[in-house]
N, C-alpha and C positions, 0 to 999 in steps of 0.2 A: 504492500499499498502505498509505504515512506517512498519508494522508488517510482511509482507511476505518479505519485505529487511533483516531484524535482522533475520528470519531465515536464510536466503539464507548465510548472514554474519556468523552464527554461525554456520552452519555446513560447511561452508568453514575452519573456524577455527580449528574444530572439525577433520576434515580431514586432513588439514598440522598437525595438532598436533598427531594423529595416525600416521602418516607418519614418523614422527621425533623420537617420541617414537619406534616405532618395528626398524629402522637403529638403534638407539643406547640401545644396549641389554648387553652392557658391567656391569659389577659389580663395583658398586662406593663405598668409605667409607661414610655414613652418620653421623653426628656426633650427638646425641639427648642430650647433654648437660651433663647427668651421664656416660652414655653408648656410646658405637660405634657401627655398623654394615654395613654388606658390602649388599647393594642390588643392585639389577641389575637397570640401568637408566631409565627403559623404567617402572618401577613402580613410581620411582621418579617421574618423567615426568608429568606421568597419575595421579598421585597423586596429586601434587600439582598444578594441571590443575583443577580438581575435588575440590580438596578445595577453591579455588581463585574462583568457579563458584559458590559453596555453600556460600560464605562470601558475595559474590555480590549479588544474588536472595534475603539474609536474609537482606539484606542493603535495597535492591529495596524494600522487601515486608515492611519494618519498613517506609520508606519514604511512600509508598501506605497509609499506616495506618495511620500516621498523619493527609496525604491530607484530605482523607474522615473525619477523626474524625473535620478538620478544616471547610469543606464541611457540615458537620450537624449544626457544630455552627452557620456558615453564613446563612445558611437558616432557622434556628431558629428565628435568629436575623430578617430577611426579614419579616418572616411571622408575627412576634410581632409588626414590623414596618407598614406593611400592615392592621394588626389589628387596631393599633391608628389611620391611615388616616382615614379608615373604619368610627371608632367613632368619628372623630371629622369631617369627612363631613356629617354623619348621625346629631351632634347637632345643634339647630339652632344657626345660625347669629345674633347675634344683630343690631337692627338696628342703622345705623351712624344717627347723627344729621343734617346731610345735605339731607337727605331722605324724608324729609316734605315738599316738594314745595318748598322750599327757592331756593334760586338762591344759588349755591354754588361757585363761581368764580367772584362775586362780578359783574354779568353781571343782570341788572333790567329787569323786563316785563315793555313793555311800552307801 
């Protein structure tokens, strides 16, 4: 359900951006630090939108990669702990001194 809402919101944003870009076709002066150029505003708007989407996607992929790596490390740790627990459960339990028929709590056989 969440993915469907994200798709709908993305399509609405793309539609609004496209309408805004088509309305604004006048050339604008863009300063590129060392030079300037007159570019149609539609290209500036669409290019900025695409660049922003690309950066957001790359950051999302980086976060997802880190989370997957953390999950792998935690799964490895869980399997190690389960193995240790199984080994300790299989090991014989030493007999306690109170298990030889004597009263452990001070009660006597009458």
